[in-house]
LUMDODO-664097 format. One record per residue: z, y, x of N, C-alpha, C, O, CB in turn. Coordinates in steps of 0.2 Angstrom, whole numbers, plus 5000, padded with zeros to 4 digits. Atoms other than C-alpha are relative to their C-alpha. Glycine has a CB too. Example, Ala and Ser with C-alpha at 12.3 -4.5 7.8 and 13.67 -1.06 7.14 Angstrom:
BEGIN
500049945004503949785062500050065004500350055009500650004995/499949944996503649955068500350054996500450114999499350025002/
//
This chain:
BEGIN
499850014993503348153491499849925001500049884997500750015002/500250074998502547993499500549965002500949975006499450005005/499550054998503647843500499849975006499349955008500149954994/500150034993503847773517499949924999500149894994500750015004/500250075001503047603520500449965005500249915008499349995002/499550044996504547543531500750024998500850074994499950035008/499349995002506447533529500250075003500150085009500449945002/499849944998507247703530500850005000501150055001499850064996/499350015000509047643529500249925000499749884999500450034994/499950075000509947473531499949964994499849904994500749995003/500050035006509947443513499249974998499149934994500250044994/500750015001508047433514499749945005499149925004499550065000/500250054996507947303528499949944997500349924992500550005006/500150065002507347133525499949955005499749975011499449994995/500150054995507246963534499250005002499049995008500249934998/500750004999505346973532499850055004499450045009499650004993/500249954996505147143539500249995007499950015012500350074997/499850014993506247103554499749955004499549955010500849985000/500450054997505346943557499350035003499150015008499949944996/500749974998503647033557500150055006499650055010499750044994/499949964994504347163569500049965006499749995011500750044999/500050044994504747033581499349975002499149975008500549945000/500650034999503046953579499550055003499150045008499749974994/500449944997502247123583500250015007499850045011500050064996/499849994993503247123599499949945004500249945010500750025000/500250064996502546963605500449944999500349895003500050025007/499750075002503746833598499649964996499249984992500750024997/500450055004502946673591500150014993500750034990500249935003/500050005007502546663573500649964997500949974992499449984997/499550055002503846523572500750035001501250004999500049945005/499449965000505246653575500150034993499850084991500150055006/499949985006505946673558500750024999501249985000499849944995/499349985002507546773553500249984993499849994988500050085001/499850025007508446693539500650044997500750044991500349935001/499449965003509946813538500250055006500050045012500649954999/499849954995510546973546500650044997500750034991499450055001/499449965002512147083545500050065004499750075009500649965000/500049944997512447263550500750025001501250014997499650054997/499449974999513847353558499950075003499550085007500549965005/500249934997513947543562500250015007500649975010500450054996/499949994993513847603579500050085001499650114998499449975005/500049934999514347783584500650035002501150005002499850034993/499549964998515347913591499950074998499450094994500150005008/500149935003515648103588499350035001499150025007500650045003/500649964999514148213586499449984998498950015000500150035006/500650035001512848093580499650044994499950064989500049934999/500449975005511348163570499649954996499249974992499650065003/500350065004510747993564500549954999501049955001499449975005/499650065002511447843556499849945005499249925005500049984993/500150054996511547703569500449944999501049944998500150025008/499750065002511847523566499849945005499349945008499949974993/500250074996511947353576499849954995500249944990500649985004/500350045004510847233567500149935003499749915007499350014998/499950074997511447053570499549954996499549954990500849974999/500650045002510046923568500249935000500549905005499450015004/500050075000510146743563499449974998499049994994500649974995/500750035001508646623564500049934996500649904996499749995007/500150075003508046473554500149945005500049955011499349994997/499950064996508646303561499349985002498849974998500449954996/500650034997507246233572499550065002499050045005499749964995/500549944999506446413573500150025008500750015010500150064996/499949964994506146493590500550054999500550084994499450025003/499549955001507446623593499850065004499450065009500749985003/500149944997507346803598500750035002501250005003499650054995/499449974998508646933602500649994994500449984988499950085000/499550015005510346903594500250064996500550064991500649975004/499849945004510547083589499550065003499250055008500750035001/500449944998509547253589500450064998500850054994499249994998/499749945003510047433586499550034996498950044997500150055006/500449975005509347513571500250084999500850094998500049974993/499949935001509247703569499650034994499050024994499850045007/500349985006508947793553500250084999500750105002500249964994/499849935001509047973546500750004998501049964994499650034994/499350005002510848033544500150014992499750054989500350065003/499849995007511648023527500450074999500450094993500449944997/499749945000512648173531499550065000499150075004500550015006/500649955002511548313523500050065006499450075008500150034994/500049944995512048453536499649985006499250015009500750035001/500350034993511548343551499349994999498950005003500449945002/500750025001509948283543499650064999499050075002499949964993/500449945000509348453538499950045006499450065007500450054995/500149974994509648523555499549965004499149995008500750015004/500550054996508748373563499350014997498950025002500249934999/500750005003507248393551499850075002499250085004500049994993/500349944999507148583554499850015007499450055009500650054998/500149994993507148563573499649945002499549935008500750005004/500550054999505948413572500349945005499949915009499450035004/499750054995507248303582499849934998499749895003500750015000/500250075002506748143572499349995003499249935006500149994993/500750004998504948173575499949995008499549955010499650064998/500150004992505148203594500249935002499949905007500550055003/499850064998506148043596499549944999499449905003500749984998/500550055002504947933587499450005004499149955006499850014992/500649994996503448003596500149995007499749975011499750074999/499850024993504347983613499949935000499649905005500750025001/500150084999504447793610499349984998499149935001500549974995/500650025001502747783603499550025006499049985007499750034993/500549974996501847893616500250015007499850025012499750064997/499749984994502947923631500449955004500449955010500450074999/499550044997504247793634499749955005500049935010500349964995/500350044996502947683643500050035007499949995012499349984998/500049974994502947813657500750015003500750045008499650074999/499349984998504847823659500349945005500849955006500450004994/499850044995504947673671500749974999501149975003499950035007/499450035001506347583663500650044998501250024997500249965005/499449955001507347743659500249994993500850014991499750075001/499850005007507347703640500149924998499749885001499650044995/499950075002507847543631499349984996498950024994500549994995/500750025003506347433624500150024993500650014989500049925001/500149985007505747493607499649944996499149924998499750074999/500350055004505347363594499650034994499150004992500549954997/500349975005504847483580500250075000500750095001500249974993/499949935001504647673578499550034995498950034997499950035007/500449985006503947743562500350064997500950064996499849954995/499749945004504147913553499550024995498950014996500150065005/500349975005503547983537500050085001500550115001500249984993/500149934997502848163542500350054995500550104997499350015002/499849955005503248243525500850015000501150065000499749994994/499350005001505048193523500449995006501050005006500249944995/499750024993505448143541500549944999500949935003500450065002/499750075001506147973534499749965006499149975008499949964994/500350034995506047863549500449935001501049924998500050045007/499650064998506547693557499949995007499350005010499849944996/500150014993506847663575500449945002501149945001500350065005/499650064998507347483581499949995008499449995010499749944996/500050004993507847473599500449935003500849904999500350065003/499650054997508447343611500850015000501050075001499849995008/499349994999510347313611500249995007500149945010500449954995/499850004993511047363628500750015000501050035005499650065003/499350005000512847343624500349975006500949985007500349974993/499750034994513047233639500150045006500450035011499649945002/499949954995512847383650500650044998500950044993499450055000/499449965001514247503653499850074996499550114999500450015007/500249945003514147643640500450065003501050065005500250004993/499749944998514447823646500550034995500450014989499550055002/499449985005515947913638500050085000499950115006500649975002/499949935000516248093633500750015003501149965003500050034992/499349984998517848183640500249965006500849955007500549984994/499850034994517748093657499650045005499150075004499849925000/500449974995517148153674499949955006500449935009500450065003/500250054995516248033686499450025004498950015002499949934996/500649984996515248113699499549955002498949965003500250045007/500450064998514547943704499549994994498949974996500349945002/500450015006513847933686499550055000498950044998500449994994/500449945000513148103687499449995005498850015004500450075002/500550014995512248063703499549954998498949964999500349985007/500550055002511447903696499650024995499050014995500449944998/500449975006510947993680499450045003498850035001500450044996/500549964997509948113691499549965004498949985005500350065004/500550044997509247983702499549964996498949964998500449945004/500450035005508547893687499550044997498950024995500449964995/500549965004507748033678499550045005499050075003500450054996/500449964995507048123694499249975000498850015000500349995007/500750025000505448003695499750024993499150034993500049935001/500349985006505148043676499850075000499350094998500549984994/500249935000505248223679499450015005498950055003500650045003/500650004995504048203694499449984997498850014998500249965006/500650035003502848103684499750054995499150054995500249944996/500349955005502648243671500050075003499950124999500450004994/499949934997502848393683499350044999498850025003500249995008/500649965001501548523677499449964999498849975001499950045006/500650055001500448373671499650034994499850064989500349934998/500449975005498948433661500149964993499950004988499349995002/499950035007499348303647500550034996500650014990500149925002/499549965004500848403642499750044995500050044989500550045005/500349965005499648513633499849964994499749994989499550045003/500250045005499148373622500549984995500449964989499649935002/499550025004500848343615500250064995500650104996500749995004/500049955005500648463600500750004996500850044992499450014996/499450015004502248393592500650035004501250025002500149934999/499449974996503348473606499850085001499250095004500149975007/500149934999503448663607499850015008500249995012500550054998/500349994993502448723623500150075003500050124999499349985001/500049934997502948873634499450035000498950005003500449995007/500649965000501749003632499650004994499150034993499649985006/500450005006501148953615500450024994501050034995499849924999/499649985005501649013598500549964997501149984995499550024994/499550055002502548853594500750015004501250005001499849935000/499449994996503748893608500450064998501050064998499850005008/499749945002504049063603500449994994500950024993499550064999/499750025007504449003585500649965001501249974998499549974996/499450044999505648873592500550045003501150035001499849945005/499549964997506548993603500350054995500950064996499750045006/499749965005506749113589500549964995501049994993499450034996/499650045004507448973578500749995004501249995001499749934999/499450014996508648933592500550065001501150055001499949975007/499749944999509149113595500450014993501050034994499650065001/499649995006509649123576500649954999501149974997499549994994/499450055000510648963577500650025004501150025002499749935002/499549984996511549013592500450064999501050075000499850005008/499749935002511849193587500549994994501050024994499550054998/499650015006512649123571500649965002501249974999499649964995/499450044999513848993579500450035006501050025006499749935003/499649984994514349093595500750044997501250025000499650055004/499449975002515549213585500549954997501149964997499950054995/499650055003516249063575500449965005501049955005499649954996/499750044995516648963591500550045004501050025005499549975005/499649964996517349113600500650024996501250024999499650075001/499449985004518549153586500549945000501149955000499850014992/499650065000519248973586500249985007500849955008499749954997/499950034993519148933605499950055006499850035011499549945001/500149954995519149093614500349995007500150005012500250074998/499650014994520449043627499749955004500049955010500749984998/500350054996519448903633499550025005499349985010499749944996/500549974995518149013642500350075003500650104999499450014996/499949944997518349153654499750064996499250054993499950005007/500349945003517949333649499350015003498850034999500450075002/500750004997516449323661499649954997499049974996500149985008/500450055004515849163652499750034994499150034992500349945000/500249985007515849243635499550065001499150074997500750034996/500449944999515049403642499349975002498850005000500350045006/500750034998513649293650499649974994499049984994500149955006/500350035006513349203634499750064995499250064993500549964996/500249945003513249373625499450035003498950054999500650054999/500649974996512049433638499449964999498849994998500250015007/500650055001510949283636499750014994499150014993500249935002/500349995007510749313618499750074999499250084996500649994994/500349935001510449503619499450005004498950045002500550055003/500749994996509049473632499649944999499149935002500250005008/500350065002508449313624499250005000498949975003500349974993/500749995002506749373618499650015007499149985008499950054995/500349984994506349453635500049945005499549925009500350065003/499950064995506949293645499549954998499149925002500749974999/500450055002505949173635499250024999498849984997500249964994/500749975000504349283634499749985007499149985007500050074998/500250024993504249243653500149935001500649915002500450055005/500050084999503749063656499649985006499049965005499849974994/500450024994503149043674500049935002499549915006500350055006/499950074998503648863676500349995007500650045009499349975000/500350065002503548743684500449964994501049974993499949955005/499750035006503848633668499949925001499449905004499750024994/500150085000504048443665500349984993500550024989500349975006/499650035006504648333651500749995001500949965006499749934997/499250014999506548343649500349964994500049974988500350075000/499650035005507748233639500350054995500250054989500549965003/499749955004508548393633500750004998501050054996499650014994/499350015002510248323629500349955005500649905002500149994993/499950054995510648233645500750005003500950045007499550005006/499350004998512448193646500349935000499949884998500550044996/499750074999513648043650499949954994499649904994500750005001/500050055006513647973632499349984998499249944993500450044994/500750025001511747963631499849955005499249935005499550065001/500250054994511747843646500449944999501049944998500150045006/499750064999512147663649499949985007499349985010499749944995/500050014993512647613666500049935002500249894998500650045003/500050074997512447453677500749974998501250004999499850005007/499450045001513747323673500049945004499549935008500149984992/500050064995514247163681499549954998499349915002500749964998/500550055002512947063671499350035000498849995000500149984993/500749975000511447183672500050075004500550115003499850024993/500049954996511047313685499650064998499450115001499749985007/500449945003509947423674500450064998501050064997499649974994/499749935003510247603668499550014995498950004995500050055006/500549995005509547663652500350074996500950084996500049954995/499849945004509547833642499849994993499249974992499750065004/500250015008509547843623500050074998500150125001500649964997/500049945004509447983610499550055003499750105006500750035000/500549964997507748063615499850054994499250074994499449965002/500249965005507848183600499950075002499650114998500650004994/500149934997507848343610499550015005499550055009500750035002/500650004995506348293621499750074999499550104994499649954998/500349945000505548453626499650015007499849985012500550064999/500349984994504448533639500450065003500450125000499250024999/499649954998505548643650500149995008499849955011500750004997/499950004993506148673668500549935001500949924997500450065003/499650064999506848503675500850015000501249974998499849975006/499349984999508548593678500350004993501049994993500050075003/499750015007508848583659500449935000500949934998499550004995/499750075000509248393662500550005006500949955006499549955001/499650014994510048423679500750044999501250015002499750045006/499449975001511348553674500649974997501149974999499950074997/499550035004512248453661500449955003501049955003499649974994/499650054996512748303672500450035005500950005007499549955002/499649974995513348423685500750034997501250045001499650055003/499549965003514548513673500649954998500849954992499850044994/499450045001516048393675500650045002500550105002499949935005/499449964999517848443679499950045006499650025011500649955001/500249954994517748593691500249975007499749985011500450064999/499850024993518648513706499549945002499349955008500749975000/500550064998517448353706499350035001499050025005500049954994/500749974999515948463703499950045006499450035010499950054994/500049964994516348583717499949955006499649975011500650045001/500050054994516648433729499349965001499249945006500649954999/500650045000515048343724499350034998498849994999500149944995/500649985003513748453717499450015005498850005004500150074997/500549994995512848493733499649935002499049935002500350035007/500350074999512548303737499649984995499149954996500649955002/500450035005512048263720499350044999498850014998500450014993/500649965001510748403719499549995005498949985004500250084999/500550014995510048373736499749934999499149925001500450005007/500350075001509848183732499550014994498949984995500649964998/500549995005508948233716499450035002498850015001500350044994/500649964997507848353725499649965004498949965004500250065003/500450054996507348223738499649954996499049944998500549975005/500350055004506848103725499450044997498850014996500449974994/500549975002505748233717499450015005498849995003500250084998/500549994995504848273733499749935002499149935003500350035007/500350074998504648083737499549984995499149944996500649955000/500450025005503848063720499450054999499150054994500349994994/500649965000502548193724500050084997499550114997499549974995/499949935002503248363718499950055006500250035011500750014997/500249964994502548503729500150074998500150094992499349995003/499949935002502848693730500650024996500650074993499450024997/499449985004504548693723500649995005500749935007500149954994/499550004995506048733735500749984997500849984991500150075003/499350025002507848673734500350064997500750064992500449985006/499749945003508348853731499850024993500150044989499950065005/500349995007507148873716500449954995500549974990499349985000/499750055004507948713709500750034998500950034992500149935003/499349975001509748793711499950064995500450074991500350025007/500049945004509148953703499949984993500150014988499450055002/500150035007508448853688500649974997500749974991499449955000/499350035002510148763687500450054997500750054992500349965005/499649955002511048923686499850034993500250054989500050065005/500349975006509848983672500149954994500149984988499350025001/499950055006510148823662500749984999500849944994499649945002/499350025001512048813663500250024993500649984990500450045006/499849985007512248913647499849964995500149954989499850074999/500350045005511148793638500549944998500649924992499449965002/499550055001512548653640500550024995500749994991500349985007/499549985005513748763631499850014993500149994989500350075003/500350005007512648803617499949944996500149934990499350045000/500050065003512348623614500749974998500749944993499649955005/499450025002514148583614500350044994500750014990500550015006/499849965006514448723602499849974994500149964989499850075000/500250045006513348633590500349944998500549924993499249985001/499650065001514248473593500650014997500949974992500149965006/499349985003515948553589499950014993500349994989500350065004/500049985007515348623573499749954995499849954989499550074999/500350055004514348473567500549944999500349904995499449985003/499650065000515748353570500750024997501050074999500149975007/499349995002517448333561500550005006500549965010500249944995/499649994994518648403574500649955001500849935006500450074999/499550054999519948263570499749945003500049915007500349984993/500350064996518648133576500050025007500249985011499349994997/500049984993518448233592500749995003500849965009499850075001/499350004998520348243594500349935001500649925006500550044996/499850074999520648063591499749965006500049935010499949964993/500450044994519248003603500350035006500349995011499350024999/499849974993519848123617500849985001500949975007500050075000/499350024999521748073614500049935003500549925007500450014994/500050074997521347893618499850005007500049965011499449964996/500250004993520647953635500550055003500450075009499350025000/499549964997522148073638499750075002499850105007500249975006/500449944998520948233638500050054994499950024988499349985002/500249955005520848393628499350014999498950025004500450075003/500750005001519148383620499750075002499150075004499849984993/500349934999518848573621500050025007499750075009500450054995/500149984993519248583639499449975003499050005007500649975004/500650034997517848463643499450034997498950045001500049924999/500649985004516648533630499950085002499350105002500149994993/500149934999516948713634500250035007499850065011500550044995/499749974994518048753650499649975006499450015010500749985001/500450034995517048623661499350045001499250065007499949934999/500649964999515348703658500150075001499750105005499549994994/499949934999516048873657500250025008500050075010500650034996/499849994993516748853675499350005004499350045009500549955003/500650004996514948813681499650074999499450095004499649954997/500349945001514348973673500350055005499950105007500050024993/499649954995515649073683499849995007499750035011500750004998/500050014993515548983699499250015003499150035008500149925002/500749994998513648983700499750074998499150095000499549954996/500249935002513549173694499450004996498950034998499950035007/500650005005512349133680499850074998499250084997500149964994/500149935002512449313675499550045005499050075003500650044998/500449974995511649373691499349965000498849995002500349995007/500650045000510349233690499550034994498950034995500149934999/500449975005509849303673499750075002499150085001500450024994/500349934998509649483681499449985005498950025004500550035004/500550024995508549403695499449984996498850004998500249955005/500650035004507449313682499750064996499150064996500349954995/500449945004507149473672499750055005499250085003500650044996/500349964995506749563688499349975001498850015001500450015006/500750044999505349433691499650014993499050034994500149935001/500449995006504849453672499750075000499150074998500449984994/500349935001504649643673499550015005499150055004500650055000/500549994994503749633690499349974998498849995001500349985006/500750045002502449513682499650044995499050024994500249934998/500349975006502049633668499450055003499150084999500450044996/
//
């Protein structure tokens, strides 16, 4: 196996490499790092090892950032193996190398993004945006959901059925063999975890929700064989904790963790922020979706109605639950419980009951039936 030519963990970092990284990003040659230290950054469910790298400069040297964020492959074998099998490290590195410049400030500045294609060892060094307000799990803020969709709507519009999507051979493309293989992989993963989660957490979801999830898996192949579009680039895991919100010192917004970047219906990113506590969602979802849709239209999207958007949201509601299933099984439950207890919230109510209520309220099962009617009529 080829050794990586870049640091793949904090132990391999050096002052020389960090200084050269800054020089490549336009800092003067006189910016010399004399010392650095690292501290872990993270919350439940992470699939990479993330650290804050504190930088100290030579006396008399020009200065650069006081800290940056370093992201490396997970040392937790189960998380790393799943990430490698699903190409999540590769997707994030390529996002920052080839796509982030089109995201209009949606992502933090990237100082370095390198990956070794055989082992998937990688390094990602990003701007430290700790001065922004971090999003949190286990909270419900409709104003944050609205802002998230306001910010990602222009990105969705920028890539809406764009011909260059076909050049991204590192992302499975609907209608291509790589997409079918990816869907088969996901079906196997979700088929394996559904009974495990149901056995432990059955009471958190209604009978209708469990039946809808079973139905989606039973009809999975037929559903994903029909790919009419429209499609765009999606974050793929767009929830509060992936976002940093404006603070008193900076009015910016930023989204992180682009490891599940994919070509899909935009509603994949829309459904997740909507699935907050049921009372807040019901009171605010129409306004949030209307606002997002208007921004799509303002940015050039044509031939896509508001009702088509809502139908795509219904079809993507179950995706949020499957992603949460993965998070539950990949994370020590005691970590989840401690994190949620600090916020006075049952973690499994937010991870399961909240999105489950959306599946019920939006009648996702009927949306699946309508989608399959279209698929069968198209044959």
